[in-house]
DSSP file (Angstrom, degrees, kcal/mol; ACC not computed):
  #  RESIDUE AA STRUCTURE BP1 BP2  ACC     N-H-->O    O-->H-N    N-H-->O    O-->H-N    TCO  KAPPA ALPHA  PHI   PSI    X-CA   Y-CA   Z-CA
    1    1 A X              0   0    0      0, 0.0     2,-0.2     0, 0.0    10,-0.2   0.000 360.0 360.0 360.0 149.2    3.3  -12.2    7.8
    2    2 A X  E     -A   10   0A   0      8,-2.1     8,-3.6     9,-0.1     2,-0.4  -0.583 360.0-131.9-100.4 161.2   -0.3  -11.5    6.7
    3    3 A X  E     -A    9   0A   0      6,-0.2     6,-0.2    -2,-0.2     2,-0.1  -0.938  13.9-135.2-114.5 139.3   -1.6   -9.5    3.8
    4    4 A X    >   -     0   0    0      4,-2.5     3,-2.0    -2,-0.4     6,-0.0  -0.341  41.8 -91.6 -78.0 173.0   -4.3   -6.8    4.0
    5    5 A X  T 3  S+     0   0    0      1,-0.3    -1,-0.1     2,-0.1    -2,-0.0   0.771 129.0  49.5 -59.0 -27.4   -7.1   -6.9    1.3
    6    6 A X  T 3  S-     0   0    0      2,-0.1    -1,-0.3     0, 0.0    -3,-0.0   0.334 126.4 -97.3 -97.2   9.2   -5.1   -4.5   -0.9
    7    7 A X  S <  S+     0   0    0     -3,-2.0     2,-0.4     1,-0.3    -2,-0.1   0.665  71.1 149.4  91.4  18.4   -1.9   -6.5   -0.6
    8    8 A X        -     0   0    0     59,-0.0    -4,-2.5    11,-0.0     2,-0.3  -0.721  47.7-123.1 -80.8 129.8   -0.1   -4.6    2.2
    9    9 A X  E     -A    3   0A   0     -2,-0.4     2,-0.5    -6,-0.2    -6,-0.2  -0.602  21.8-158.1 -80.0 133.5    2.2   -6.9    4.2
   10   10 A X  E     -A    2   0A   0     -8,-3.6    -8,-2.1    -2,-0.3     6,-0.1  -0.954  14.0-161.6-114.7 121.1    1.4   -6.9    7.9
   11   11 A X        -     0   0    0     -2,-0.5    -9,-0.1     1,-0.2     3,-0.1   0.086  33.5 -44.4 -90.2-162.2    4.2   -8.0   10.2
   12   12 A X  S >  S-     0   0    0      1,-0.1     3,-1.2     2,-0.1    -1,-0.2  -0.132  72.0 -83.3 -62.9 160.2    4.6   -9.2   13.7
   13   13 A X  T 3  S+     0   0    0      1,-0.2    -1,-0.1    -3,-0.1     3,-0.1  -0.421 113.1  30.1 -64.6 138.1    2.8   -7.6   16.6
   14   14 A X  T 3  S+     0   0    0     -3,-0.1    46,-1.0    -2,-0.1     2,-0.3  -0.104 121.1  38.3 104.2 -33.4    4.6   -4.5   18.0
   15   15 A X  E <   -B   59   0B   0     -3,-1.2     2,-0.3    44,-0.2    44,-0.2  -0.978  63.0-157.4-145.1 158.3    6.2   -3.4   14.8
   16   16 A X  E     -B   58   0B   0     42,-1.8    42,-1.7    -2,-0.3    -6,-0.1  -0.985  26.5-109.4-135.1 146.4    5.3   -3.2   11.2
   17   17 A X  E     -B   57   0B   0     -2,-0.3     2,-0.5    40,-0.2    40,-0.2  -0.382  35.6-108.4 -73.1 155.2    7.4   -3.0    8.1
   18   18 A X        -     0   0    0     38,-1.2     2,-0.2    -2,-0.1    38,-0.1  -0.721  37.3-135.6 -82.3 128.2    7.6    0.2    6.1
   19   19 A X    >   -     0   0    0     -2,-0.5     3,-1.7     1,-0.1     4,-0.2  -0.592  10.4-129.8 -88.4 144.5    5.7   -0.3    2.8
   20   20 A X  T >> S+     0   0    0      1,-0.3     4,-0.8    -2,-0.2     3,-0.6   0.610 103.4  75.0 -65.3 -10.4    7.0    0.9   -0.6
   21   21 A X  H 3>> +     0   0    0      1,-0.2     4,-2.4     2,-0.2     5,-1.4   0.548  69.5  87.8 -80.0  -4.3    3.7    2.5   -1.1
   22   22 A X  I <4>S+     0   0    0     -3,-1.7     6,-2.4     3,-0.2     5,-0.6   0.913  97.7  33.5 -57.2 -44.9    4.5    5.2    1.3
   23   23 A X  I <45S+     0   0    0     -3,-0.6     4,-0.5     4,-0.3    -1,-0.2   0.918 123.8  41.8 -82.9 -42.4    6.1    7.3   -1.5
   24   24 A X  I  <5S+     0   0    0     -4,-0.8    -2,-0.2     2,-0.1    -3,-0.1   0.867 130.0  23.2 -75.2 -35.7    3.9    6.4   -4.5
   25   25 A X  I  <5S+     0   0    0     -4,-2.4    -3,-0.2    -5,-0.1    -2,-0.1   0.856 133.8  30.2 -99.8 -42.5    0.5    6.4   -2.7
   26   26 A X  I   <S-     0   0    0     -5,-1.4    16,-0.3    -4,-0.4    -3,-0.2   0.677  97.0-123.9 -96.2 -16.7    0.9    8.7    0.4
   27   27 A X      < +     0   0    0     -5,-0.6    -4,-0.3    -4,-0.5    -3,-0.1   0.746  50.7 161.9  81.0  23.7    3.6   11.0   -1.0
   28   28 A X        -     0   0    0     -6,-2.4     2,-0.5    -7,-0.1    13,-0.2  -0.411  36.0-132.6 -72.7 151.8    6.1   10.4    1.8
   29   29 A X  E     -D   40   0C   0     11,-2.3    11,-2.9    -2,-0.1     2,-0.5  -0.941  22.3-167.6-108.1 128.9    9.7   11.4    1.3
   30   30 A X  E     +D   39   0C   0     -2,-0.5     2,-0.3     9,-0.2     9,-0.2  -0.961  18.6 148.8-120.9 128.6   12.2    8.6    2.3
   31   31 A X  E     -D   38   0C   0      7,-2.6     7,-3.6    -2,-0.5     2,-0.6  -0.987  46.7-112.1-152.9 158.6   15.9    9.3    2.7
   32   32 A X  E     +D   37   0C   0     -2,-0.3     5,-0.3     5,-0.2     2,-0.1  -0.879  45.4 174.2 -92.1 120.5   19.0    8.2    4.6
   33   33 A X  E >   -D   36   0C   0      3,-4.1     3,-1.7    -2,-0.6     0, 0.0  -0.432  50.4 -80.9-114.6-170.0   20.1   11.0    6.8
   34   34 A X  T 3  S+     0   0    0      1,-0.3     3,-0.1    -2,-0.1    -2,-0.0   0.816 131.4  48.9 -61.7 -30.0   22.8   11.6    9.5
   35   35 A X  T 3  S-     0   0    0      1,-0.3     2,-0.3     0, 0.0    -1,-0.3   0.318 122.3-103.0 -93.6   7.3   20.4    9.9   12.0
   36   36 A X  E <  S+D   33   0C   0     -3,-1.7    -3,-4.1    14,-0.0     2,-0.3  -0.837  81.4   7.6 109.9-147.8   19.7    6.9    9.8
   37   37 A X  E     -D   32   0C   0     -2,-0.3     2,-0.4    -5,-0.3    12,-0.3  -0.573  66.7-165.5 -76.2 130.8   16.5    6.3    7.7
   38   38 A X  E     -D   31   0C   0     -7,-3.6    -7,-2.6    -2,-0.3     2,-0.5  -0.966   8.5-170.7-120.6 130.9   14.2    9.3    7.7
   39   39 A X  E     -D   30   0C   0      8,-0.5     8,-3.0    -2,-0.4     2,-0.6  -0.990   5.1-164.4-123.0 122.8   10.6    9.2    6.6
   40   40 A X  E     -DE  29  46C   0    -11,-2.9   -11,-2.3    -2,-0.5     2,-0.3  -0.927   6.8-156.2-110.8 110.3    8.7   12.5    6.1
   41   41 A X  E  >  - E   0  45C   0      4,-3.2     4,-1.8    -2,-0.6   -13,-0.1  -0.647  20.3-128.6 -84.3 138.9    4.9   12.1    5.9
   42   42 A X  T  4 S+     0   0    0    -16,-0.3    -1,-0.1    -2,-0.3     4,-0.1   0.756 104.5  22.7 -62.9 -22.3    3.2   15.1    4.1
   43   43 A X  T  4 S+     0   0    0      2,-0.1    -1,-0.2     0, 0.0    -2,-0.0   0.741 129.7  40.4-110.9 -35.5    0.7   15.6    7.0
   44   44 A X  T  4 S-     0   0    0      1,-0.3     2,-0.2     0, 0.0    -2,-0.2   0.612  92.7-143.2 -92.0 -13.3    2.3   14.1   10.1
   45   45 A X  E  <  +E   41   0C   0     -4,-1.8    -4,-3.2     2,-0.0    -1,-0.3  -0.573  61.2   8.4  84.2-150.9    5.9   15.2    9.6
   46   46 A X  E    S-E   40   0C   0     -6,-0.2    -6,-0.2    -2,-0.2     2,-0.2  -0.502  74.0-142.8 -73.5 128.3    8.9   13.0   10.5
   47   47 A X        -     0   0    0     -8,-3.0     2,-1.0    -2,-0.3    -8,-0.5  -0.618  21.2-107.9 -90.5 151.9    7.9    9.5   11.4
   48   48 A X        +     0   0    0     -2,-0.2    11,-0.5   -10,-0.1     2,-0.4  -0.689  51.6 170.9 -79.7 103.3    9.6    7.4   14.2
   49   49 A X  E     -C   58   0B   0     -2,-1.0     2,-0.3   -12,-0.3     9,-0.2  -0.938  13.5-178.1-117.1 137.0   11.6    4.8   12.2
   50   50 A X  E     -C   57   0B   0      7,-2.4     7,-3.2    -2,-0.4     2,-0.5  -0.915  21.3-132.9-125.6 161.1   14.1    2.4   13.4
   51   51 A X  E     +C   56   0B   0     -2,-0.3     2,-0.5     5,-0.2     5,-0.2  -0.958  23.2 179.1-117.6 119.3   16.2   -0.1   11.5
   52   52 A X  E >  S-C   55   0B   0      3,-2.4     3,-1.6    -2,-0.5    -2,-0.0  -0.971  74.3 -15.0-123.6 121.5   16.4   -3.7   12.9
   53   53 A X  T 3  S-     0   0    0     -2,-0.5    -1,-0.2     1,-0.3     3,-0.1   0.882 129.1 -55.1  55.7  40.1   18.4   -6.3   11.0
   54   54 A X  T 3  S+     0   0    0      1,-0.2     2,-0.6    -3,-0.1    -1,-0.3   0.482 115.1 116.9  77.1   2.9   18.5   -4.0    8.0
   55   55 A X  E <   - C   0  52B   0     -3,-1.6    -3,-2.4   -38,-0.0    -1,-0.2  -0.912  62.8-134.0-109.7 118.9   14.6   -3.7    8.0
   56   56 A X  E     - C   0  51B   0     -2,-0.6   -38,-1.2    -5,-0.2     2,-0.3  -0.463  32.0-179.2 -67.4 135.8   13.1   -0.3    8.6
   57   57 A X  E     -BC  17  50B   0     -7,-3.2    -7,-2.4   -40,-0.2     2,-0.3  -0.960  17.6-162.6-136.1 156.0   10.2   -0.5   11.1
   58   58 A X  E     -BC  16  49B   0    -42,-1.7   -42,-1.8    -2,-0.3    -9,-0.1  -0.857  44.1 -79.5-127.1 162.4    7.7    1.9   12.6
   59   59 A X  E  >  -B   15   0B   0    -11,-0.5     4,-2.6    -2,-0.3     3,-0.4  -0.324  44.1-114.2 -63.1 150.3    5.5    1.4   15.7
   60   60 A X  H  > S+     0   0    0    -46,-1.0     4,-2.8     1,-0.2     5,-0.2   0.868 114.6  56.0 -56.9 -42.9    2.5   -0.7   15.1
   61   61 A X  H  > S+     0   0    0      1,-0.2     4,-1.6     2,-0.2    -1,-0.2   0.895 110.9  45.1 -58.4 -42.3    0.0    2.2   15.8
   62   62 A X  H  > S+     0   0    0     -3,-0.4     4,-2.7     2,-0.2    -2,-0.2   0.917 112.1  52.2 -64.6 -47.5    1.7    4.3   13.1
   63   63 A X  H  X S+     0   0    0     -4,-2.6     4,-3.0     1,-0.2     5,-0.2   0.918 107.7  51.1 -58.6 -42.8    1.8    1.4   10.7
   64   64 A X  H  X S+     0   0    0     -4,-2.8     4,-2.6     2,-0.2    -1,-0.2   0.926 111.4  48.4 -62.8 -43.4   -1.9    0.7   11.1
   65   65 A X  H  X S+     0   0    0     -4,-1.6     4,-2.2    -5,-0.2    -1,-0.2   0.914 112.1  49.1 -61.5 -44.4   -2.7    4.4   10.4
   66   66 A X  H  X S+     0   0    0     -4,-2.7     4,-2.7     2,-0.2    -2,-0.2   0.939 111.2  49.6 -59.5 -50.1   -0.4    4.3    7.3
   67   67 A X  H  X S+     0   0    0     -4,-3.0     4,-3.0     1,-0.2     5,-0.3   0.908 108.7  53.2 -57.7 -43.8   -2.1    1.1    6.1
   68   68 A X  H  X S+     0   0    0     -4,-2.6     4,-2.4    -5,-0.2    -1,-0.2   0.923 110.2  47.2 -56.6 -44.7   -5.5    2.7    6.6
   69   69 A X  H  X S+     0   0    0     -4,-2.2     4,-2.1     2,-0.2    -2,-0.2   0.927 113.5  48.3 -64.1 -43.3   -4.5    5.7    4.5
   70   70 A X  H  X S+     0   0    0     -4,-2.7     4,-2.4     1,-0.2    -2,-0.2   0.927 114.3  45.6 -61.4 -46.5   -3.1    3.4    1.7
   71   71 A X  H  X S+     0   0    0     -4,-3.0     4,-2.6     1,-0.2    -1,-0.2   0.885 110.2  53.9 -67.3 -38.4   -6.2    1.3    1.7
   72   72 A X  H  X S+     0   0    0     -4,-2.4     4,-1.9    -5,-0.3    -1,-0.2   0.918 112.0  44.5 -64.1 -41.6   -8.5    4.3    1.7
   73   73 A X  H  X S+     0   0    0     -4,-2.1     4,-2.1     2,-0.2    -2,-0.2   0.868 112.3  52.7 -69.9 -34.3   -6.7    5.8   -1.4
   74   74 A X  H  X S+     0   0    0     -4,-2.4     4,-2.3     2,-0.2    -2,-0.2   0.899 108.7  50.4 -63.2 -40.4   -6.7    2.3   -3.0
   75   75 A X  H  X S+     0   0    0     -4,-2.6     4,-2.5     1,-0.2    -2,-0.2   0.898 109.4  51.0 -63.2 -41.6  -10.5    2.1   -2.5
   76   76 A X  H  X S+     0   0    0     -4,-1.9     4,-2.3     2,-0.2    -2,-0.2   0.904 109.6  50.1 -65.2 -41.3  -10.9    5.6   -4.0
   77   77 A X  H  X S+     0   0    0     -4,-2.1     4,-2.7     2,-0.2    -2,-0.2   0.925 110.8  49.3 -60.5 -46.7   -8.9    4.5   -7.1
   78   78 A X  H  X S+     0   0    0     -4,-2.3     4,-2.3     1,-0.2    -2,-0.2   0.933 110.8  50.0 -60.9 -46.5  -11.0    1.3   -7.6
   79   79 A X  H  X S+     0   0    0     -4,-2.5     4,-2.4     1,-0.2    -1,-0.2   0.919 111.5  48.8 -59.3 -43.7  -14.2    3.4   -7.3
   80   80 A X  H  X S+     0   0    0     -4,-2.3     4,-2.5     1,-0.2    -1,-0.2   0.919 110.5  50.7 -62.6 -45.0  -12.9    5.8   -9.9
   81   81 A X  H  X S+     0   0    0     -4,-2.7     4,-2.2     1,-0.2    -1,-0.2   0.865 110.1  49.9 -60.2 -37.4  -12.0    3.0  -12.2
   82   82 A X  H  X S+     0   0    0     -4,-2.3     4,-2.4     2,-0.2    -2,-0.2   0.894 110.5  49.8 -66.1 -41.6  -15.4    1.5  -11.9
   83   83 A X  H  X S+     0   0    0     -4,-2.4     4,-2.4     2,-0.2    -2,-0.2   0.913 111.2  49.3 -64.7 -39.9  -17.1    4.8  -12.6
   84   84 A X  H  X S+     0   0    0     -4,-2.5     4,-2.2     1,-0.2    -2,-0.2   0.923 112.2  48.5 -64.6 -42.9  -14.9    5.2  -15.7
   85   85 A X  H  X S+     0   0    0     -4,-2.2     4,-2.1     1,-0.2    -1,-0.2   0.893 112.5  46.8 -62.5 -42.9  -15.7    1.8  -16.9
   86   86 A X  H  X S+     0   0    0     -4,-2.4     4,-2.5     2,-0.2    -1,-0.2   0.842 110.1  54.8 -70.4 -33.8  -19.4    2.2  -16.4
   87   87 A X  H  X S+     0   0    0     -4,-2.4     4,-2.4     2,-0.2    -2,-0.2   0.916 109.0  47.9 -62.9 -44.0  -19.3    5.6  -18.1
   88   88 A X  H  X S+     0   0    0     -4,-2.2     4,-2.7     2,-0.2    -2,-0.2   0.898 110.6  51.4 -61.6 -42.2  -17.6    4.0  -21.1
   89   89 A X  H  X S+     0   0    0     -4,-2.1     4,-2.1     2,-0.2    -2,-0.2   0.931 110.2  48.8 -60.5 -45.0  -20.2    1.2  -21.2
   90   90 A X  H  X S+     0   0    0     -4,-2.5     4,-2.3     1,-0.2    -2,-0.2   0.930 111.1  50.4 -61.3 -45.5  -23.0    3.7  -21.1
   91   91 A X  H  X S+     0   0    0     -4,-2.4     4,-2.5     1,-0.2    -1,-0.2   0.882 110.1  50.2 -60.2 -40.0  -21.4    5.7  -24.0
   92   92 A X  H  < S+     0   0    0     -4,-2.7    -1,-0.2     1,-0.2    -2,-0.2   0.889 110.8  49.5 -68.6 -35.4  -21.0    2.5  -26.0
   93   93 A X  H  < S+     0   0    0     -4,-2.1    -2,-0.2     1,-0.2    -1,-0.2   0.888 113.6  45.3 -68.1 -39.4  -24.7    1.6  -25.5
   94   94 A X  H  <        0   0    0     -4,-2.3    -2,-0.2     1,-0.2    -1,-0.2   0.916 360.0 360.0 -69.4 -44.2  -25.9    5.1  -26.5
   95   95 A X     <        0   0    0     -4,-2.5    -1,-0.2    -5,-0.2    -2,-0.2   0.430 360.0 360.0 -68.5 360.0  -23.6    5.2  -29.5
């Protein structure tokens, strides 16, 4: 498996693993229901998830969109941290 620039694991072609970042970064709700594993995305609703050999997977197209969302949010956080750091540096130079 490969890693994206922000550390997201990218699996075999055709399916992608569900990342733990779904809940913490994207705000998805993950639960085991009567139909198996259910993932509720805050904007897209219920995702098509299957479980193969104990591993939850989603279609590759969905996984790529999820990874794009996660990386977009990670980029925003990094930019915010850089702004905070430069603001502190400017404050220290002035003071």
